[in-house]
N, C-alpha and C positions, 0 to 999 in steps of 0.2 A: 271600450275605454275612450273617453274624450281627451282633448288636448290638455285640459286643466288637470285631469287625473294623472296624465303622463308627467307633467311638470311637478305634481305633488310627490310622486314616487322619487323622481330625481332629487328634489329638494330634501326629502327625508333621508336619503342616502348620505347627504353631506354630514349628518350628525352621527352616523353609525361608526363603530370601531373599524378601522381599516385592517385588512388582512394581508395587504401587500407589504413588501419590504423595499427599502431604497437600494435596490440592486444596481451596481455591484458593490456599493459601500457596505451593505448588509447581506448576509446569506443565511438561509434557514439552516438549522442544525441538521446534520446528516446522520443516518442510522449508523450504529457501530460497525456493521458489516458491509458498509458501502464500498463498492469497488471503483477505484480511480486509477490515476497514473502510478506506475510501478516505481519501486525503489530497490536498489541492491544494498543490503545491510552489511555492517561490520560488527565483529565481536567487540566487547568492551575494551579489549587491549588494542583495538584499531585494525586488526587483521580482517581481511575480507572473508565473508562467509561462503561465497560461491567457490565451488571446487571444480567447476567446468565439467560436470557429469552429463550435461545436455538432456536431463530428464524433463526439464521444463519445455524445451524445444520439441521433444518427442511427443509430449502429451497435448501440445497446443493444437486445438481443432482448426484454428485459422492459419496455422503455419506462419505466424508473425514473428517468432523468436528465432534468432540465429546465435548459436554459441559455439565457440571453439576453445577447447581447453589446451593447456600447456603445462609442462613439468615445472614445478616450483624451483626457483633458483635456490641453491643450497645456502649461499651466503646471505641472501636477503629474501626470504620466502614471503609470498603475498598472502597466502592462506595457510591454515594449520595442516592441511592435507598434502598429499603428494603432488596434486595438480591444482590449478586455479583457472578461473575464467579469463582467458587471454583476450578473447573477443566476445562481446555481448551486445546484441542489437535487438530492439523491439520496433516493429513497424506499426505505428499507431493508425495507419490508414486501413489496417486489417484487423487489429486487436478488437475483440468483442468483450473484454473484461469479464471473462467467465471465472477467473481465479483458479483454474485447473493447474496452472504453473505453480501457484503458491502451495497447493495441496501436494504436488509431486515433489517439491524441493525437499531433500533430506536434511538440509542444514539450515532451513529457514532463511536462506539468503535473499529470496525475492518475496516482497510483500507489496500490497497495493495501498496507496494513500487514498485520501478522500478528495483529491484534486481531480476535477473533471473539466474545468474551464481552461482549455488550452487550444489554440488555433494556429494554423501554419500558413505562411505566405508562399512556401515552396515545399517540394517533396522531401528535400534533404532534412528539413527541420522536423518532419514527421517521423523520421527514422532515428530513434534515440540510440546513442552509442553508450558504451560502458562509462565513458567519462561523464556523461550526463546522468546516468542512472545510479552510480555508486554514491552513497552519502558522503558528505564532506568530513573534515577532521573532527567536527563537533557531533557527528552523527545525524545531521540534518540534511534533508533532500536538497540537491543542487537546483536552484530555481532558475528557470530559463526566462528570457525576456517576454516570451509569448504566453506565459502561464500566470494565472490569477490566483495566488495563494492567499488564504485567510487563516486566522488563528484556528488551530485545531485540525487543519487538513492533514497533518502528519501524525495525528494521535491515534492510537489503537488500530494501526494498519492491519487489516485482515485478522483481527483478533480472535476469530472463531476457529482458526485452522487447527489449533492444537487442543480443542476441547476434550478430546479423548485420544487415546493411543491410536496410531494409524492402523494397527493390527486388530483393533477392537477389543483389546484385553480389558475386562471389567475392572481389574485392579487399578487401572489408570483413569477410570471414569471420574469426572469432576476434579481432576488434578491438572495444574498448569505444568506443561512440559517444555515451555519455551526457554531458550538460552538468552542470556543478557545481551542487550544491544547497546552499542556506543551511543551515549547521549540520553538513553532511556532506562537502562537497567533491564529488569524483568518487567514485561508488560503487565498492566493492571488486570486482575482476573475479571472475567465476565460474571454475570449473575449466575449463581449455582456452582461456581468454581471456587477453589481456594489454591493458595500457592503450593501446597504440598511440601515434599521433603527438600526441594531444592533451595528453599529460603527459610523454612522453619516457622513461617508465619501462617496462621489460619485466619480465614475471613468468613 
């Protein structure tokens, strides 16, 4: 190919449709099962879902989760159970976003958002504490200065985890089993699912 042919190819590319986006102003849509930064959820009444059982920490292959449970104060309980997550930390220098913690959680307390653009200037910022992981009073993730959130990054977090009953009971196949979340209610069913008996609406 001569020089003129090379320039012709370059010139023709100027008129083709561009496939790139103006990142970071625009981001490509992410799959519904995309694994990103974790959030700790609340029930619709505002109580925390985490009961401090430490199952997420026990199943984590990267050993990046540290949980310490404590007894719920009788006068002002944090969660509906007898215990709650008093300490909750995730080390994102070690996390591999496998989502096993989400599958192991019996109360749907921990899910993964679609946020993956976050960087740290020091090690302390990479270790998220409970104060940074628990959603705010509106049910929205607490956004840190080093995170690049876009619309939809908090939608349908780990939506696949309750596609069927954990025990594999066929009676629960294609039924939504999620509990309502503060700010979201019951998550929208995925393709092939319907809300089931917990809402009375079929899709």
